[in-house]
C-alpha positions in Angstrom: 0.0 0.0 0.0 1.3 3.5 -0.9 2.8 5.5 1.9 0.3 7.9 3.5 -2.8 6.1 2.4 -5.0 4.7 5.2 -5.5 1.0 5.4 -8.8 -0.7 4.9 -9.0 -1.5 8.6 -8.4 2.2 9.5 -11.0 3.4 7.0 -13.5 0.9 8.3 -12.8 2.0 11.9 -13.3 5.6 10.9 -16.6 4.8 9.2 -17.7 3.0 12.4 -17.0 6.1 14.4 -19.2 8.2 12.2 -22.0 5.6 12.4 -21.8 4.5 16.0 -25.2 4.5 17.8 -26.1 5.9 21.1 -26.6 3.4 24.0 -29.8 4.1 25.9 -30.6 4.0 29.6 -33.9 2.8 31.0 -36.2 5.8 30.9 -36.8 6.9 34.5 -39.0 9.8 33.6 -41.7 7.6 32.1 -42.1 5.9 35.5 -42.3 9.1 37.5 -44.8 10.9 35.3 -48.5 10.1 35.8 -50.4 9.2 32.7 -53.2 11.7 32.9 -53.4 13.6 29.6 -56.5 12.9 27.5 -56.8 13.3 23.7 -58.4 16.7 24.2 -55.6 17.9 26.4 -53.0 16.7 23.9 -54.8 18.4 21.1 -54.9 21.7 22.9 -51.2 21.3 23.7 -50.5 20.8 20.0 -52.6 23.8 18.9 -51.1 26.1 21.4 -47.5 25.1 20.4 -48.2 25.5 16.6 -50.3 28.6 16.2 -48.3 31.8 16.1 -45.4 31.5 13.7 -47.5 31.0 10.6 -49.9 33.8 11.4 -47.5 36.6 12.5 -44.2 35.7 10.8 -44.8 33.7 7.6 -48.3 34.5 6.3 -47.6 38.0 5.1 -44.3 37.2 3.4 -45.7 34.2 1.6 -48.8 36.0 0.4 -47.0 39.2 -0.7 -43.9 37.7 -2.3 -44.6 34.0 -3.3 -48.1 32.8 -3.7 -50.6 35.7 -3.5 -54.1 34.5 -2.5 -53.0 31.0 -3.3 -51.2 31.1 0.0 -54.3 29.0 1.0 -53.0 26.2 -1.2 -49.5 26.6 0.2 -50.7 26.1 3.7 -52.7 23.0 2.7 -49.7 21.4 1.0 -47.5 22.2 4.0 -50.1 20.7 6.3 -50.0 17.4 4.4 -46.2 17.2 4.5 -46.2 18.1 8.2 -48.8 15.3 9.0 -46.6 12.7 7.3 -43.5 13.9 9.2 -45.5 14.1 12.5 -46.5 10.4 12.2 -42.8 9.5 12.0 -42.0 11.8 14.9 -44.7 10.3 17.1 -43.4 6.7 16.6 -39.9 7.8 17.6 -41.1 9.4 20.7 -43.1 6.3 21.5 -40.0 4.2 21.1 -37.6 6.5 23.0 -39.8 8.5 25.5 -38.6 11.9 26.8 -36.1 12.4 24.0 -34.3 15.6 23.1 -35.9 16.3 19.8 -35.0 14.4 16.6 -31.4 14.6 17.6 -31.6 11.6 19.9 -34.0 9.8 17.5 -31.3 10.0 14.8 -28.5 9.1 17.2 -30.2 5.7 18.1 -31.0 4.8 14.5 -28.7 6.3 11.9 -25.5 7.2 13.8 -23.5 9.9 15.4 -22.6 12.1 12.4 -26.2 12.2 11.2 -27.3 13.0 14.8 -24.9 15.8 15.2 -25.9 17.4 11.8 -29.6 17.1 12.8 -28.9 18.6 16.2 -26.8 21.4 14.6 -29.5 22.2 12.2 -32.1 22.3 15.0 -29.9 24.7 16.9 -29.5 27.0 13.9 -33.2 26.9 13.2 -34.0 27.9 16.8 -31.6 30.9 16.4 -33.1 32.0 13.1 -36.7 31.4 14.4 -36.1 33.3 17.6 -34.6 36.2 15.6 -37.5 36.3 13.2 -40.1 36.1 16.0 -38.3 39.0 17.8 -38.3 41.2 14.7 -42.0 40.5 14.2 -42.6 41.3 17.9 -40.7 44.6 17.4 -42.7 45.5 14.2 -46.0 44.9 15.9 -45.1 47.0 18.9 -43.8 49.7 16.6 -47.2 49.6 14.8 -49.0 50.2 18.1 -46.9 53.4 18.6 -47.5 54.6 15.0 -44.0 53.5 13.8 -42.3 56.2 16.0 -39.6 53.7 17.0 -38.7 53.0 13.4 -38.7 56.7 12.5 -36.5 57.5 15.5 -33.9 54.8 14.6 -33.8 55.7 10.9 -33.3 59.4 11.8 -30.4 58.8 14.2 -28.7 55.7 12.6 -29.7 56.0 8.9 -31.0 53.5 6.4 -28.9 50.6 5.1 -29.1 49.4 1.6 -27.2 46.1 1.9 -28.5 42.7 0.7 -29.7 40.4 3.5 -29.3 43.2 6.1 -32.2 45.1 7.6 -32.9 48.7 6.5 -32.0 49.8 10.1 -30.7 48.0 13.2 -33.6 46.7 15.2 -32.4 47.4 18.8 -35.8 46.6 20.2 -35.7 43.0 18.8 -32.2 42.4 20.2 -33.3 43.7 23.6 -36.3 41.4 23.8 -34.1 38.4 23.0 -31.6 39.3 25.7 -34.4 39.8 28.2 -35.9 36.4 27.3 -32.5 34.7 27.6 -31.9 36.3 31.0 -35.4 35.3 32.1 -34.7 31.6 31.2 -31.2 31.7 32.6 -32.5 32.8 36.0 -34.3 29.5 36.3 -37.8 31.0 36.5 -40.3 28.5 35.3 -43.2 29.6 33.1 -46.3 28.2 34.7 -48.9 26.3 32.7 -51.6 28.9 33.4 -49.5 31.6 31.8 -49.1 29.5 28.6 -52.8 28.6 28.7 -53.7 32.3 29.1 -51.6 33.4 26.1 -52.9 30.5 24.1 -56.5 31.5 24.9 -55.8 35.1 23.9 -54.3 33.8 20.6 -57.4 31.8 19.8 -59.7 34.7 20.6 -57.7 36.9 18.3 -57.9 34.3 15.5 -61.7 34.2 15.8 -61.8 38.0 15.8 -59.7 38.2 12.7 -61.8 35.6 10.8 -65.2 37.1 11.8 -64.4 40.7 11.1 -62.2 39.8 8.1 -65.1 38.1 6.4 -67.3 41.1 7.1 -64.7 43.3 5.4 -64.0 40.9 2.5 -63.9 42.1 -1.1 -63.9 39.3 -3.7 -62.6 41.8 -6.2 -59.1 41.4 -4.5 -58.9 37.9 -6.1 -59.8 39.1 -9.6 -57.5 39.3 -12.6 -57.3 43.0 -12.2 -55.4 42.5 -8.9 -53.2 39.7 -10.3 -55.6 36.8 -10.0 -55.7 33.9 -7.4 -52.2 32.5 -8.2 -50.1 35.3 -9.6 -46.9 33.4 -9.2 -48.2 30.1 -10.7 -47.5 26.6 -9.4 -43.8 27.3 -8.6 -44.9 30.2 -6.3 -47.4 28.0 -4.5 -44.8 25.2 -3.9 -42.2 27.8 -2.8 -44.8 29.2 -0.4 -45.6 25.6 0.8 -41.9 25.1 1.6 -41.8 28.3 3.7 -45.1 27.5 5.4 -43.8 24.1 6.5 -42.2 25.7 9.5 -45.6 26.9 10.7 -46.5 23.3 11.6 -43.5 22.2 13.7 -45.4 22.4 17.0 -46.5 18.7 16.7 -43.3 17.9 18.6 -45.1 19.1 21.8 -47.6 16.3 21.5 -44.9 13.7 20.8 -42.8 14.8 23.8 -45.9 14.5 26.1 -46.7 11.0 24.9 -45.4 9.4 28.1 -48.1 11.3 30.1 -50.9 10.2 27.8 -53.5 7.8 29.2 -53.6 5.8 26.0 -50.5 6.9 24.0 -51.0 4.5 21.1 -54.4 6.1 20.1 -54.4 9.4 21.9 -51.1 10.7 20.4 -52.1 9.8 16.9 -55.6 11.4 17.2 -54.3 14.5 18.9 -51.6 15.0 16.3 -54.0 14.6 13.4 -56.8 16.8 15.0 -54.4 19.6 16.0 -52.8 19.8 12.6 -56.3 19.9 11.0 -57.4 22.6 13.3 -54.2 24.7 12.9 -54.3 24.2 9.1 -58.0 25.3 9.1 -57.1 28.4 11.1 -54.2 29.3 8.7 -56.4 28.8 5.6 -59.3 30.8 7.0 -57.0 33.7 8.2 -55.1 33.8 4.9 -58.4 33.8 3.1 -59.7 36.9 4.9 -56.3 38.5 4.8 -56.1 38.4 1.0 -59.8 39.3 0.6 -59.7 42.3 2.8 -56.9 44.1 0.9 -55.0 43.3 -2.4 -52.2 40.8 -1.7 -49.5 43.1 -3.3 -50.3 45.9 -0.8 -49.6 43.9 2.3 -46.7 44.8 4.6 -45.1 41.4 5.4 -43.7 42.7 8.7 -47.2 43.0 10.3 -49.6 41.9 7.6 -52.7 41.1 9.7 -52.7 44.4 11.7 -51.7 46.3 8.5 -54.7 44.9 6.7 -57.1 46.3 9.2 -55.3 49.7 9.2 -55.6 49.9 5.4 -59.4 49.4 5.7 -59.7 52.1 8.3 -60.2 49.9 11.3 -57.2 51.1 13.3 -58.7 49.9 16.6 -58.9 46.4 15.2 -55.3 46.6 14.0 -54.3 47.6 17.5 -56.1 44.5 19.0 -54.4 42.2 16.5 -51.0 43.7 17.1 -51.4 43.3 20.9 -52.6 39.7 20.4 -49.6 38.9 18.2 -47.2 40.2 20.9 -48.8 37.8 23.4 -48.5 34.9 21.1 -44.9 35.7 20.2 -43.9 36.0 23.8 -45.0 32.4 24.5 -43.2 31.1 21.4 -40.0 33.0 22.1 -39.8 31.6 25.6 -40.5 28.1 24.4 -37.7 28.4 21.9 -35.2 29.3 24.7 -36.5 26.5 26.9 -36.0 24.1 24.1 -32.5 25.4 23.3 -31.6 24.9 27.0 -32.6 21.2 26.7 -31.0 20.7 23.3 -27.6 22.3 24.1 -27.4 20.4 27.4 -28.1 17.1 25.7 -25.5 17.5 22.9 -22.9 18.8 25.3 -23.5 15.9 27.7 -22.9 13.5 24.8 -19.6 15.2 24.1 -20.6 16.5 20.7 -20.6 20.2 21.8 -18.2 22.0 24.1 -18.5 20.7 27.7 -18.9 24.2 29.1 -22.4 24.2 27.5 -23.3 21.2 29.7 -22.5 23.0 32.9 -25.7 23.5 34.9 -25.8 26.2 37.5 -26.3 24.6 41.0 -29.0 27.0 42.0 -31.1 27.6 38.9 -30.4 24.1 37.3 -30.0 25.9 33.9 -27.0 25.7 31.5 -26.4 29.5 31.9 -23.3 29.7 29.6 -25.1 27.9 26.7 -28.2 30.0 27.0 -26.4 33.3 27.2 -24.0 32.5 24.3 -26.9 31.4 22.0 -29.0 34.4 23.3 -26.2 36.8 22.2 -26.0 35.1 18.8 -29.7 35.3 18.3 -29.8 39.0 19.3 -27.1 39.7 16.8 -29.1 38.0 14.0 -32.2 40.0 15.0 -30.3 43.2 15.2 -28.8 43.1 11.7 -30.5 40.6 9.4 -33.6 41.5 7.3 -36.9 40.0 8.3 -37.5 38.5 4.8 -34.0 36.9 4.8 -34.7 35.2 8.1 -38.1 33.9 6.9 -36.4 32.4 3.8 -33.9 30.5 5.9 -36.5 29.1 8.4 -37.9 26.1 6.6 -35.0 24.4 4.8 -33.4 23.1 7.9 -36.7 21.8 9.2 -37.5 20.1 5.9 -34.1 18.4 5.9 -34.6 17.3 9.5 -38.0 15.9 8.7 -36.5 14.1 5.7 -34.1 12.3 8.0 -36.9 11.2 10.3 -38.8 9.0 7.9 -35.5 7.5 6.7 -34.8 6.6 10.3 -38.2 5.1 10.7 -37.5 2.7 7.8 -34.1 1.8 9.3 -35.6 1.1 12.8 -38.6 -0.9 11.5 -36.4 -3.3 9.4 -33.8 -3.8 12.1 -34.0 -6.5 14.8 -35.3 -5.0 18.1 -33.0 -4.9 21.1 -33.6 -7.7 23.6 -34.6 -5.1 26.2 -37.3 -3.5 24.1 -39.4 -6.4 23.1 -43.2 -6.0 23.3 -44.1 -6.9 26.9 -47.6 -7.9 25.9 -46.3 -10.6 23.5 -46.6 -14.1 24.9 -43.4 -15.9 26.0 -41.8 -17.8 23.1 -43.3 -15.7 20.4 -40.0 -13.9 19.8 -38.2 -17.2 18.8 -41.0 -18.2 16.5 -41.5 -14.9 14.7 -39.3 -14.2 11.7 -36.4 -11.8 12.1 -36.9 -8.2 10.8 -35.0 -7.6 7.6 -35.6 -11.1 6.2 -37.5 -11.7 3.1 -41.2 -12.7 3.7 -41.6 -16.5 3.4 -44.6 -16.2 1.1 -42.5 -14.2 -1.4 -39.3 -16.3 -1.4 -40.3 -18.5 -4.3 -40.8 -15.4 -6.5 -37.8 -13.3 -5.2 -35.1 -16.0 -5.0 -32.4 -13.5 -6.0 -33.0 -11.8 -2.7 -33.2 -14.9 -0.6 -29.4 -15.3 -0.3 -28.9 -11.9 1.2 -28.2 -11.6 4.9 -31.0 -10.0 7.0 -30.9 -6.3 6.4 -28.6 -6.2 3.4 -31.2 -5.9 0.7 -33.1 -3.4 2.9 -30.1 -1.2 3.2 -29.5 -1.2 -0.6 -33.2 -0.7 -1.3 -33.3 2.3 1.1 -30.3 3.9 -0.5 -31.9 3.5 -3.9 -35.2 4.8 -2.6 -33.7 8.0 -1.3 -31.5 8.5 -4.5 -34.4 7.9 -6.8 -36.6 10.2 -4.8 -34.1 13.0 -5.2 -33.6 12.3 -8.9 -37.4 12.2 -9.5 -37.9 15.5 -7.7 -35.0 17.1 -9.6 -36.6 16.1 -12.9 -40.0 17.4 -11.8 -38.7 20.7 -10.6 -35.8 21.5 -13.0 -36.5 19.3 -16.0 -38.1 22.0 -18.1 -36.1 25.0 -16.9 -32.6 24.6 -15.5 -31.8 21.2 -17.1 -33.3 22.2 -20.5 -34.2 18.6 -21.3 -35.9 17.7 -24.6 -39.4 16.2 -24.3 -38.1 12.7 -24.9 -35.3 13.1 -22.4 -37.6 14.5 -19.7 -40.1 11.7 -20.2 -37.4 9.0 -20.1 -35.8 10.3 -16.9 -39.2 10.7 -15.3 -40.2 7.1 -16.1 -36.8 5.7 -15.0 -36.7 7.5 -11.7 -40.4 6.7 -11.0 -39.9 3.0 -11.8 -36.8 2.9 -9.6 -38.6 4.6 -6.8 -41.5 2.1 -7.0 -39.3 -1.0 -7.3 -37.2 0.0 -4.3 -40.4 0.6 -2.4 -41.7 -2.9 -3.4 -38.4 -4.5 -2.3 -38.7 -2.9 1.1 -42.3 -4.0 1.5 -41.2 -7.6 0.7 -39.2 -7.9 3.9 -40.3 -8.5 7.5 -40.4 -5.6 9.9 -40.9 -5.0 13.6 -44.4 -5.3 15.0 -45.1 -3.9 18.4 -48.4 -3.7 20.2 -47.4 -1.5 23.1 -46.5 1.7 21.3 -47.8 3.6 18.3 -46.3 2.7 14.9 -46.6 4.5 11.6 -49.2 2.7 9.4 -48.3 1.5 5.9 -44.5 1.4 6.3 -42.6 1.9 4.0 -45.2 3.8 1.9 -45.9 6.7 4.2 -42.2 7.4 5.1 -41.3 7.1 1.4 -44.0 9.6 0.4 -42.8 11.9 3.2 -39.2 11.8 1.8 -40.4 12.5 -1.7 -42.6 15.4 -0.7 -40.1 17.0 1.6 -37.3 16.9 -1.0 -39.8 18.3 -3.6 -40.5 21.3 -1.4 -36.8 21.8 -0.5 -35.9 22.1 -4.2 -38.3 25.0 -4.6 -36.3 27.1 -2.2 -33.9 29.7 -3.6 -30.2 29.1 -4.4 -29.2 31.5 -1.7 -31.1 29.5 0.9 -29.3 26.4 -0.2 -26.0 28.3 -0.1 -26.7 29.4 3.5 -27.6 25.8 4.5 -24.3 24.6 2.9 -22.3 27.2 4.9 -24.0 26.2 8.1 -23.4 22.5 7.5 -19.7 23.1 6.7 -19.4 25.0 10.0 -21.1 22.1 11.8 -18.8 19.6 10.2 -15.8 21.7 11.3 -17.1 21.6 14.9 -17.8 17.8 14.8 -14.4 16.7 13.2 -12.5 19.3 15.3 -14.1 18.5 18.6 -17.2 16.2 18.7 -15.7 13.1 17.2 -12.9 13.0 19.7 -14.9 14.0 22.8 -18.0 11.9 22.1 -19.1 9.9 25.1 -19.6 6.9 22.9 -16.0 7.2 21.7 -14.8 7.2 25.2 -16.8 4.2 26.1 -15.5 2.1 23.2 -11.9 3.4 23.4 -10.5 1.2 26.3 -11.1 -2.2 24.7 -11.5 -1.3 21.0 -13.9 -4.2 20.8 -15.4 -3.1 17.6 -14.1 -5.2 14.6 -12.2 -3.3 12.1 -12.2 -5.5 9.1 -15.8 -5.6 8.1 -17.6 -2.7 6.4 -20.8 -4.6 6.9 -20.7 -3.8 10.6 -20.5 0.0 10.1 -24.0 0.4 11.5 -24.1 -1.9 14.5 -27.3 -3.1 16.2 -28.8 -0.8 18.8 -27.5 -1.9 22.2 -30.2 -2.9 24.8 -30.7 -0.5 27.7 -29.2 -3.0 30.1 -25.7 -2.5 28.6 -25.6 1.2 29.3 -22.4 1.8 31.2 -22.9 5.1 32.9 -25.8 7.3 33.7 -25.9 10.6 31.9 -26.1 13.9 33.8 -29.7 14.7 34.4 -31.3 17.5 32.5 -34.1 19.7 33.6 -37.4 18.9 32.1 -38.4 21.5 29.6 -41.2 22.0 27.1 -40.7 20.6 23.7 -39.8 22.4 20.5 -42.3 25.1 19.5 
């Protein structure tokens, strides 16, 4: 072998490091929490965690710049994509209760590198979301005071004309973020009645907007004279749907509370579906009245709802809407910080982020350093970046994260379950009699003999890789086939047929294999069909985002990879546990993704984290 080139054993060992799975402890929180939440309570929890971002941050921008009145269709498509992703999220939470967002879900299924990237993206999304929410908060407060704050700042600082930067520094948005981070760092818990009060105010404001909005509706605003219903065409609708996807991320609150549900297998699924339907209905109705009250091109995206009432001469109604939006944004902003606290502590405790972020203050039980550092970064983004630029960067990370989730579901379902996680309700001896997940179904072996000689899981791994690759190819052909690729009609049709056939064949190969069946927890129905459709739809929406959005995501991922390979891979707790014996075989690339270790093999208990609300 040439000097300087790594050996096969070293390369295999390096790949094993990137794909090592997290060992799990027995969940103690599940035993201490009382199962008392009903389907109704879970539904209200999901509605309260979801409503807010779509109404006061995304709706005006999507309607004014991307879809026009067809923002209704954008929210509908985003709701379908969110429902598919939510089903996968719920199964993960049922398998691994009290998890720290999709980060841990990916860590136990796909490996350390993927988990770090998902966690890194979630952290960045929280920073961008918090900055966008703070700027919306600032604009609505400025509207209450007749834009005197903006006029004062522009008069004393000036107006900037730089791409991606705001026209003026928003000091008020930066201050509200610093206040929120200080509030969370002090260890003060936001009581449930405060969250319920703000959620009730938000619901009342939504009903007020819908009722008064329909009274003031003018169907002429959807006419051809004003640009028509879909002025930006199908591409604009799909771009708006990609942006609107972030408006439905609150379903994580239901999944995180599954351990407190009376009947988690049924209640969590019903609550997720009902809450998404209710929230989607609210978004569709509000966007309908918004674009019927005033022409879509005259909206101010910074405070679209309040501005619509001001344009119609109902300033008192605009004041009420602006005050209600501030209440809703306060709740969401605090929940973002509380989720950041939990996320940073979890990644730092696993050794993937700097250990100083895992240090918990002995009195407040809060990772003060992590919260304050992220709070300063978030305030810096809110101070300088333009509101529209923040909105454009919101959804791409969430879509990527929700594309990894269904992929992880397929991996988990076709992998042999750990011995400590077998279904407790199954009769003794059933495990030995049942076929191993990943094996070809016995009824199909005479027809698929070419797959019968594969070891369990090998054909599934290949089929999953082909499924994801063909989904990306199919989406690229659909999105860019007529424009960027400039394909002739016969070439476009040929690629479309080949990629579609490959996608369907890989789906059939996956369905021909045995998968895990558990009766004690919720499982996504029709696997692998639903996860495959979720992957296909999420990638389709991602490809409609702008090149600059993809460039920003690429830069963020490169920064994350630098942090991981410079620090995380060497300080990972899983690396420290495996280092003494180096028991992992080096010569087989087939073992790059080892089986999930049972909870009984967990060597050391992790530092306890304070329980916090789930992602907003």
